[in-house]
DSSP file (Angstrom, degrees, kcal/mol; ACC not computed):
  #  RESIDUE AA STRUCTURE BP1 BP2  ACC     N-H-->O    O-->H-N    N-H-->O    O-->H-N    TCO  KAPPA ALPHA  PHI   PSI    X-CA   Y-CA   Z-CA
    1    1 A Q              0   0    0      0, 0.0     2,-0.4     0, 0.0    26,-0.1   0.000 360.0 360.0 360.0 129.8   -7.6  -26.8    0.4
    2    2 A L        +     0   0    0     24,-0.1   106,-0.4   104,-0.1     2,-0.3  -0.614 360.0 165.3 -76.7 127.6   -7.9  -23.6    2.3
    3    3 A Q  E     -A   25   0A   0     22,-2.3    22,-2.3    -2,-0.4     2,-0.4  -0.999  26.0-166.7-148.4 142.1   -9.0  -20.8    0.1
    4    4 A L  E     -A   24   0A   0     -2,-0.3     2,-0.5   104,-0.3    20,-0.2  -0.998  10.4-165.1-126.2 132.5  -10.4  -17.3    0.4
    5    5 A V  E     -A   23   0A   0     18,-2.4    18,-2.5    -2,-0.4     2,-0.3  -0.972   5.2-156.6-123.9 121.4  -11.9  -15.5   -2.6
    6    6 A E  E     +A   22   0A   0     -2,-0.5     2,-0.3    16,-0.2    16,-0.2  -0.693  21.2 158.9 -95.0 147.1  -12.6  -11.7   -2.5
    7    7 A S  E     +A   21   0A   0     14,-1.9    14,-2.6    -2,-0.3   106,-0.1  -0.967  35.2  73.1-155.3 168.5  -15.1  -10.0   -4.7
    8    8 A G        +     0   0    0      1,-0.3    11,-0.3    -2,-0.3   105,-0.1   0.308  56.7 139.1 107.0  -7.5  -17.2   -6.9   -5.0
    9    9 A G        +     0   0    0     12,-0.1    -1,-0.3    85,-0.1     2,-0.3  -0.309  20.9 147.2 -69.3 155.3  -14.6   -4.3   -6.0
   10   10 A D        -     0   0    0    103,-0.1   106,-2.4     2,-0.0     2,-0.5  -0.961  52.5 -78.0-167.6 176.9  -15.4   -1.7   -8.6
   11   11 A L  E     +d  116   0B   0     -2,-0.3     2,-0.3   104,-0.2   106,-0.2  -0.854  55.3 170.2 -90.9 126.2  -14.9    1.8   -9.8
   12   12 A V  E     -d  117   0B   0    104,-3.0   106,-2.1    -2,-0.5     3,-0.1  -0.975  32.7-112.1-139.9 151.0  -16.9    4.2   -7.7
   13   13 A Q    >   -     0   0    0     -2,-0.3     3,-2.3   104,-0.2    73,-0.2  -0.438  51.2 -81.0 -77.7 155.2  -17.1    8.0   -7.3
   14   14 A P  T 3  S+     0   0    0      0, 0.0    73,-0.2     0, 0.0    -1,-0.1  -0.297 121.3  29.1 -53.7 137.8  -16.0    9.7   -4.1
   15   15 A G  T 3  S+     0   0    0     71,-3.3    70,-0.7     1,-0.3    72,-0.1   0.282  98.6 120.8  90.8  -9.8  -18.8    9.5   -1.6
   16   16 A G    <   -     0   0    0     -3,-2.3    70,-2.3    70,-0.3     2,-0.3  -0.082  54.3-125.4 -80.4-177.6  -20.1    6.2   -3.0
   17   17 A S        +     0   0    0     67,-0.2     2,-0.3    68,-0.2    67,-0.2  -0.929  21.3 177.6-132.1 152.8  -20.4    2.8   -1.4
   18   18 A L  E     - B   0  83A   0     65,-2.2    65,-3.4    -2,-0.3     2,-0.5  -0.978  18.5-145.0-145.4 154.2  -19.3   -0.8   -2.1
   19   19 A R  E     - B   0  82A   0     -2,-0.3     2,-0.3   -11,-0.3    63,-0.2  -0.976  17.1-158.8-122.5 118.7  -19.7   -4.1   -0.3
   20   20 A L  E     - B   0  81A   0     61,-2.6    61,-2.1    -2,-0.5     2,-0.4  -0.688   5.0-152.1 -92.5 147.1  -16.9   -6.5   -0.5
   21   21 A S  E     -AB   7  80A   0    -14,-2.6   -14,-1.9    -2,-0.3     2,-0.4  -0.928   9.6-165.1-120.3 146.1  -17.3  -10.3    0.1
   22   22 A C  E     -AB   6  79A   0     57,-2.2    57,-2.2    -2,-0.4     2,-0.4  -0.920  13.7-168.7-129.9 103.2  -14.8  -12.8    1.4
   23   23 A A  E     -AB   5  78A   0    -18,-2.5   -18,-2.4    -2,-0.4     2,-0.3  -0.802   6.4-153.8 -99.5 132.3  -15.9  -16.4    0.7
   24   24 A A  E     -A    4   0A   0     53,-2.1     2,-0.3    -2,-0.4   -20,-0.2  -0.778  12.7-178.3-106.7 147.5  -14.0  -19.2    2.4
   25   25 A S  E     +A    3   0A   0    -22,-2.3   -22,-2.3    -2,-0.3     3,-0.1  -0.992  66.9  29.3-138.0 147.7  -13.7  -22.9    1.4
   26   26 A G  S    S+     0   0    0     -2,-0.3     2,-0.3   -24,-0.2   -24,-0.1   0.360 118.1  41.5  88.3  -6.5  -11.9  -25.7    3.1
   27   27 A F  S    S-     0   0    0    -24,-0.2     2,-0.6   -26,-0.1    -1,-0.1  -0.972  87.1 -98.9-160.6 168.8  -12.4  -24.2    6.6
   28   28 A T    >   -     0   0    0     -2,-0.3     3,-1.7     1,-0.1     4,-0.2  -0.855  22.9-152.6-100.9 118.2  -15.1  -22.5    8.7
   29   29 A L  G >  S+     0   0    0     -2,-0.6     3,-2.3     1,-0.3    -1,-0.1   0.853  90.8  63.4 -57.5 -39.1  -14.7  -18.8    8.9
   30   30 A E  G 3  S+     0   0    0      1,-0.3    24,-0.8    44,-0.1    -1,-0.3   0.636  92.2  66.4 -68.1 -10.5  -16.3  -18.4   12.3
   31   31 A D  G <  S+     0   0    0     -3,-1.7     2,-0.3    22,-0.1    -1,-0.3   0.512 105.6  46.0 -82.9  -4.9  -13.5  -20.5   13.9
   32   32 A Y  S <  S-     0   0    0     -3,-2.3     2,-0.3    -4,-0.2    22,-0.1  -0.936  86.7-107.2-135.1 154.5  -11.0  -17.7   13.1
   33   33 A A        -     0   0    0     -2,-0.3     2,-0.4    66,-0.3    19,-0.2  -0.673  41.5-154.4 -71.4 138.1  -10.5  -14.0   13.3
   34   34 A I  E     -E   51   0C   0     17,-2.4    17,-2.6    -2,-0.3     2,-0.3  -0.970  10.3-167.3-122.7 133.0  -10.8  -12.6    9.8
   35   35 A G  E     -EF  50  97C   0     62,-3.1    62,-1.9    -2,-0.4     2,-0.4  -0.870  16.9-139.5-120.2 152.7   -9.2   -9.4    8.6
   36   36 A W  E     -EF  49  96C   0     13,-3.0    12,-2.9    -2,-0.3    13,-1.5  -0.915  26.7-178.9-103.9 137.2   -9.5   -7.2    5.6
   37   37 A F  E     -EF  47  95C   0     58,-3.2    58,-3.1    -2,-0.4     2,-0.3  -0.892   7.6-160.5-131.1 158.6   -6.2   -5.8    4.2
   38   38 A R  E     +EF  46  94C   0      8,-2.2     8,-3.3    -2,-0.3     2,-0.3  -0.992  27.8 107.5-143.8 154.2   -5.4   -3.5    1.3
   39   39 A G  E     - F   0  93C   0     54,-2.0    54,-2.1    -2,-0.3     6,-0.1  -0.973  62.6 -62.3 168.9-174.9   -2.5   -2.5   -0.8
   40   40 A A    >   -     0   0    0      4,-0.3     3,-2.5    -2,-0.3    -2,-0.0  -0.730  66.9 -84.9 -94.2 148.1   -0.8   -2.8   -4.1
   41   41 A P  T 3  S+     0   0    0      0, 0.0     3,-0.1     0, 0.0    -1,-0.1  -0.259 116.6  11.9 -53.0 131.0    0.2   -6.3   -5.5
   42   42 A G  T 3  S+     0   0    0      1,-0.3     2,-0.2    -3,-0.0     3,-0.0   0.406 109.6 105.6  82.2  -3.4    3.6   -7.2   -4.1
   43   43 A K  S <  S-     0   0    0     -3,-2.5    -1,-0.3     1,-0.1     2,-0.2  -0.591  85.1 -79.2-104.4 168.2    3.6   -4.4   -1.6
   44   44 A V        -     0   0    0     -2,-0.2    -4,-0.3    -3,-0.1     2,-0.3  -0.472  51.0-131.8 -65.6 132.0    3.1   -4.4    2.2
   45   45 A R        -     0   0    0     -2,-0.2     2,-0.4    -6,-0.1    -6,-0.2  -0.626   9.4-135.8 -89.9 146.8   -0.6   -4.7    3.0
   46   46 A E  E     -E   38   0C   0     -8,-3.3    -8,-2.2    -2,-0.3     2,-0.4  -0.849  19.9-122.2 -99.4 132.8   -2.3   -2.4    5.5
   47   47 A G  E     +E   37   0C   0     -2,-0.4   -10,-0.2   -10,-0.2     3,-0.1  -0.627  34.6 172.2 -73.2 127.9   -4.7   -3.9    7.9
   48   48 A V  E     -     0   0C   0    -12,-2.9    13,-2.4    -2,-0.4     2,-0.3   0.825  57.5 -14.2-104.5 -47.4   -8.1   -2.2    7.5
   49   49 A S  E     -EG  36  60C   0    -13,-1.5   -13,-3.0    11,-0.2    -1,-0.4  -0.986  53.3-164.2-158.2 157.4  -10.6   -4.2    9.7
   50   50 A C  E     -EG  35  59C   0      9,-1.9     9,-2.1    -2,-0.3     2,-0.4  -0.996   7.5-156.5-149.0 145.4  -10.9   -7.4   11.6
   51   51 A I  E     -EG  34  58C   0    -17,-2.6   -17,-2.4    -2,-0.3     7,-0.2  -0.993  24.2-133.3-123.8 130.6  -13.7   -9.4   13.1
   52   52 A S        -     0   0    0      5,-2.9     4,-0.3    -2,-0.4   -19,-0.1  -0.304  19.6-106.8 -79.8 162.0  -12.9  -11.8   15.9
   53   53 A R  S    S+     0   0    0    -22,-0.1     2,-0.9     2,-0.1     3,-0.4  -0.382  93.8  13.8 -72.1 164.9  -14.0  -15.4   16.3
   54   54 A G  S    S+     0   0    0    -24,-0.8   -22,-0.0     1,-0.2    -1,-0.0  -0.549 134.6  27.6  74.9-104.6  -16.7  -16.0   19.0
   55   55 A D  S    S-     0   0    0     -2,-0.9    -1,-0.2     1,-0.1    -2,-0.1   0.497  96.3-131.6 -78.5  -0.9  -18.2  -12.7   20.0
   56   56 A A        +     0   0    0     -3,-0.4    -2,-0.1    -4,-0.3    -3,-0.1   0.841  38.1 175.8  57.9  36.1  -17.5  -11.1   16.7
   57   57 A S        -     0   0    0     -4,-0.4    -5,-2.9    -6,-0.1     2,-0.3  -0.433  19.0-138.2 -68.3 153.6  -15.9   -8.0   18.2
   58   58 A T  E     -G   51   0C   0     -7,-0.2     2,-0.3    -2,-0.1    -7,-0.2  -0.792  17.6-162.6-122.5 157.3  -14.6   -5.7   15.5
   59   59 A Y  E     -G   50   0C   0     -9,-2.1    -9,-1.9    -2,-0.3     2,-0.4  -0.990   7.6-173.1-135.8 142.7  -11.5   -3.5   14.9
   60   60 A Y  E     -G   49   0C   0     -2,-0.3   -11,-0.2   -11,-0.2     2,-0.1  -0.998  28.2-117.6-136.3 141.7  -11.0   -0.7   12.4
   61   61 A V    >>  -     0   0    0    -13,-2.4     3,-2.1    -2,-0.4     4,-0.8  -0.493  39.4-110.3 -68.9 149.0   -8.0    1.3   11.4
   62   62 A D  G >4 S+     0   0    0      1,-0.3     3,-0.8     2,-0.2    -1,-0.1   0.830 113.2  64.0 -54.5 -36.3   -8.5    5.0   12.2
   63   63 A S  G 34 S+     0   0    0      1,-0.2    -1,-0.3     3,-0.0   -15,-0.0   0.662 111.9  34.5 -67.4 -14.9   -8.8    6.1    8.6
   64   64 A V  G X> S+     0   0    0     -3,-2.1     3,-2.2   -16,-0.2     4,-2.1   0.438  82.7 128.7-117.7  -1.7  -11.9    4.0    8.0
   65   65 A K  T << S+     0   0    0     -4,-0.8     4,-0.1    -3,-0.8    -3,-0.0  -0.309  80.2  15.7 -58.5 134.2  -13.7    4.3   11.4
   66   66 A G  T 34 S+     0   0    0      2,-0.4    -1,-0.3     1,-0.1     3,-0.1   0.295 125.2  60.8  85.3 -10.0  -17.3    5.4   11.0
   67   67 A R  T <4 S+     0   0    0     -3,-2.2    17,-2.2     1,-0.2     2,-0.3   0.697  96.2  53.8-116.3 -33.8  -17.3    4.6    7.2
   68   68 A F  E  <  -C   83   0A   0     -4,-2.1    -2,-0.4    15,-0.2     2,-0.4  -0.801  58.6-168.2-108.0 147.0  -16.5    0.9    7.0
   69   69 A T  E     -C   82   0A   0     13,-2.5    13,-3.1    -2,-0.3     2,-0.4  -0.987   6.5-156.4-135.6 126.2  -18.4   -2.0    8.7
   70   70 A I  E     +C   81   0A   0     -2,-0.4     2,-0.3    11,-0.2    11,-0.2  -0.803  21.4 165.5 -99.7 142.4  -17.2   -5.6    8.9
   71   71 A S  E     -C   80   0A   0      9,-1.8     9,-2.7    -2,-0.4     2,-0.4  -0.954  24.0-138.4-150.2 167.6  -19.7   -8.4    9.4
   72   72 A R  E     -C   79   0A   0     -2,-0.3     2,-0.7     7,-0.2     7,-0.2  -0.996   3.4-161.0-136.4 134.2  -19.9  -12.2    9.1
   73   73 A D  E >>> -C   78   0A   0      5,-3.0     5,-1.8    -2,-0.4     4,-0.7  -0.910   9.3-172.2-111.8 100.3  -22.6  -14.5    7.8
   74   74 A N  G >45S+     0   0    0     -2,-0.7     3,-0.5     1,-0.2    -1,-0.1   0.850  82.3  58.4 -64.5 -34.6  -21.8  -17.9    9.3
   75   75 A A  G 345S+     0   0    0      1,-0.2    -1,-0.2     2,-0.1    -2,-0.0   0.841 114.9  36.9 -63.9 -32.6  -24.4  -19.7    7.2
   76   76 A K  G <45S-     0   0    0     -3,-0.6    -1,-0.2     2,-0.2   -52,-0.2   0.443 104.0-129.6 -97.9  -1.6  -22.7  -18.5    4.0
   77   77 A N  T <<5 +     0   0    0     -4,-0.7   -53,-2.1    -3,-0.5     2,-0.4   0.916  66.9 129.2  53.5  45.2  -19.2  -18.9    5.4
   78   78 A T  E   < -BC  23  73A   0     -5,-1.8    -5,-3.0   -55,-0.2     2,-0.4  -0.977  49.8-153.7-136.2 141.6  -18.6  -15.3    4.2
   79   79 A V  E     -BC  22  72A   0    -57,-2.2   -57,-2.2    -2,-0.4     2,-0.3  -0.939  18.9-157.5-113.0 140.6  -17.2  -12.1    5.7
   80   80 A Y  E     -BC  21  71A   0     -9,-2.7    -9,-1.8    -2,-0.4     2,-0.4  -0.798  14.0-157.2-116.3 156.6  -18.3   -8.8    4.3
   81   81 A L  E     -BC  20  70A   0    -61,-2.1   -61,-2.6    -2,-0.3     2,-0.6  -0.898  11.4-160.3-132.2 105.6  -16.8   -5.3    4.3
   82   82 A Q  E     -BC  19  69A   0    -13,-3.1   -13,-2.5    -2,-0.4     2,-0.6  -0.758  11.1-166.3 -84.2 123.0  -19.4   -2.5    3.8
   83   83 A M  E     +BC  18  68A   0    -65,-3.4   -65,-2.2    -2,-0.6     2,-0.3  -0.949  10.7 173.8-118.7 116.2  -17.6    0.6    2.7
   84   84 A N        +     0   0    0    -17,-2.2   -67,-0.2    -2,-0.6   -68,-0.2  -0.739  59.6  23.9-115.2 164.9  -19.5    3.9    2.7
   85   85 A S  S    S-     0   0    0    -70,-0.7    -1,-0.2    -2,-0.3   -69,-0.2   0.903  84.8-159.2  48.7  49.1  -18.4    7.5    2.0
   86   86 A L        -     0   0    0    -70,-2.3   -71,-3.3    -3,-0.2   -70,-0.3  -0.267   8.1-158.9 -65.8 144.7  -15.5    6.2    0.0
   87   87 A K    >   -     0   0    0    -73,-0.2     3,-2.3    -3,-0.1     4,-0.3  -0.832  31.7-109.4-120.0 156.8  -12.5    8.5   -0.6
   88   88 A P  G >  S+     0   0    0      0, 0.0     3,-1.8     0, 0.0    29,-0.4   0.843 117.3  63.5 -55.0 -33.0   -9.8    8.4   -3.4
   89   89 A E  G 3  S+     0   0    0      1,-0.3    -3,-0.0     3,-0.0     0, 0.0   0.579  88.9  69.1 -71.7  -6.9   -7.3    7.3   -0.7
   90   90 A D  G <  S+     0   0    0     -3,-2.3    -1,-0.3    27,-0.1     2,-0.2   0.543  71.3 120.7 -82.3  -7.2   -9.3    4.1   -0.3
   91   91 A T    <   +     0   0    0     -3,-1.8     2,-0.3    -4,-0.3    25,-0.2  -0.398  40.6 103.5 -60.4 124.5   -8.2    3.1   -3.7
   92   92 A A  E    S- H   0 115C   0     23,-1.9    23,-2.8    -2,-0.2     2,-0.5  -0.962  76.8 -79.5-179.5 172.1   -6.3   -0.2   -3.4
   93   93 A V  E     -FH  39 114C   0    -54,-2.1   -54,-2.0    -2,-0.3     2,-0.4  -0.870  48.5-145.7 -90.0 130.5   -6.6   -4.0   -3.9
   94   94 A Y  E     +FH  38 113C   0     19,-2.8    19,-2.0    -2,-0.5     2,-0.3  -0.844  19.9 179.8-105.5 133.9   -8.5   -5.4   -1.0
   95   95 A Y  E     -F   37   0C   0    -58,-3.1   -58,-3.2    -2,-0.4     2,-0.3  -0.875  13.8-150.6-126.4 157.7   -7.6   -8.9    0.4
   96   96 A C  E     +F   36   0C   0     -2,-0.3    14,-0.4   -60,-0.2     2,-0.3  -0.953  25.3 147.7-126.4 153.9   -9.0  -11.0    3.3
   97   97 A N  E     -F   35   0C   0    -62,-1.9   -62,-3.1    -2,-0.3    11,-0.0  -0.969  47.2-102.3-168.6 170.0   -7.2  -13.6    5.4
   98   98 A A        -     0   0    0     -2,-0.3     8,-2.5   -64,-0.2     2,-0.2  -0.908  35.2-142.8-107.2 107.2   -7.1  -15.1    8.9
   99   99 A P  E     +I  105   0D   0      0, 0.0   -66,-0.3     0, 0.0     6,-0.3  -0.509  22.6 176.3 -71.7 133.2   -4.2  -13.7   10.9
  100  100 A L  E     -     0   0D   0      4,-3.2     5,-0.2     1,-0.4    -2,-0.0   0.486  64.8 -43.4-110.6  -9.1   -2.6  -16.3   13.1
  101  101 A G  E >  S-I  104   0D   0      3,-1.2     3,-2.2     0, 0.0    -1,-0.4  -0.947  99.2 -19.6 164.5-176.8    0.2  -14.1   14.5
  102  102 A P  T 3  S-     0   0    0      0, 0.0     3,-0.1     0, 0.0     0, 0.0  -0.342 132.0 -16.4 -56.4 117.5    2.8  -11.5   13.3
  103  103 A E  T 3  S+     0   0    0     -2,-0.2     2,-0.4     1,-0.2     0, 0.0   0.756 112.7 117.7  58.3  27.7    3.1  -11.9    9.6
  104  104 A K  E <   +I  101   0D   0     -3,-2.2    -4,-3.2     0, 0.0    -3,-1.2  -0.992  39.3 178.5-128.5 128.1    1.5  -15.4    9.8
  105  105 A F  E     -I   99   0D   0     -2,-0.4     4,-0.0    -6,-0.3    -8,-0.0  -0.919  34.1-127.9-132.9 154.1   -1.8  -16.2    8.0
  106  106 A L  S    S+     0   0    0     -8,-2.5     2,-0.2    -2,-0.3    -1,-0.1   0.915  89.1  28.5 -66.6 -45.3   -4.0  -19.2    7.6
  107  107 A A  S    S-     0   0    0     -9,-0.1     2,-0.1     1,-0.1  -104,-0.1  -0.694  89.0 -94.0-117.1 164.0   -4.3  -19.2    3.9
  108  108 A S        -     0   0    0   -106,-0.4  -104,-0.3    -2,-0.2     2,-0.1  -0.447  57.7 -91.3 -67.7 151.0   -2.3  -18.1    0.9
  109  109 A W        -     0   0    0     -2,-0.1    -1,-0.1     1,-0.1   -12,-0.1  -0.447  43.6-143.5 -68.3 136.7   -3.1  -14.7   -0.4
  110  110 A G        -     0   0    0    -14,-0.4  -105,-0.1    -2,-0.1    -1,-0.1  -0.035  33.8 -86.2 -84.3-166.9   -5.8  -14.6   -3.0
  111  111 A Q        -     0   0    0      1,-0.1  -106,-0.1  -105,-0.1    -2,-0.1   0.730  62.0-147.0 -75.4 -22.7   -6.1  -12.3   -6.0
  112  112 A G        -     0   0    0    -16,-0.1     2,-0.4   -19,-0.1   -17,-0.2  -0.137  15.1 -92.0  77.3 177.4   -7.9   -9.6   -4.1
  113  113 A T  E     -H   94   0C   0    -19,-2.0   -19,-2.8  -106,-0.1     2,-0.4  -0.999  33.5-123.4-134.0 131.9  -10.5   -7.3   -5.4
  114  114 A Q  E     -H   93   0C   0     -2,-0.4     2,-0.5   -21,-0.2   -21,-0.2  -0.586  22.4-171.2 -82.2 127.0   -9.7   -3.9   -6.9
  115  115 A V  E     -H   92   0C   0    -23,-2.8   -23,-1.9    -2,-0.4     2,-0.5  -0.979   5.1-177.6-114.7 122.5  -11.5   -0.8   -5.4
  116  116 A T  E     -d   11   0B   0   -106,-2.4  -104,-3.0    -2,-0.5     2,-0.7  -0.981   8.5-167.6-123.8 122.0  -11.0    2.4   -7.3
  117  117 A V  E     +d   12   0B   0     -2,-0.5     2,-0.3   -29,-0.4  -104,-0.2  -0.924  33.8 131.2-111.5 109.9  -12.5    5.7   -6.0
  118  118 A S              0   0    0   -106,-2.1    -2,-0.1    -2,-0.7   -31,-0.0  -0.993 360.0 360.0-158.9 146.8  -12.3    8.4   -8.7
  119  119 A S              0   0    0     -2,-0.3  -106,-0.1  -106,-0.2    -1,-0.1   0.419 360.0 360.0 -92.3 360.0  -14.5   11.0  -10.3
């Protein structure tokens, strides 16, 4: 069964940092591009960052460039999202998945992990 499990979310003050993890089971992460998305449950999700298969080139939405870093540990079959200089507008539920095309994804959406940035 294909499954992705997100973890690492927490309540953090503005300017703080968090590292999110996306652990895969049932498939090999390095065989797919993996993206991080955020939003409210049941709402349209925003693409935040993506790491490609193969050369692991990365993409970031403008609002997180210079603050977030996506990486992949093939041995652990896990993708990470290091988030620094967090802002209140980063507050959301964060999800990971493998995009296969427009509105098409490899796995069912998981529970996500809640990130709350507040003083």
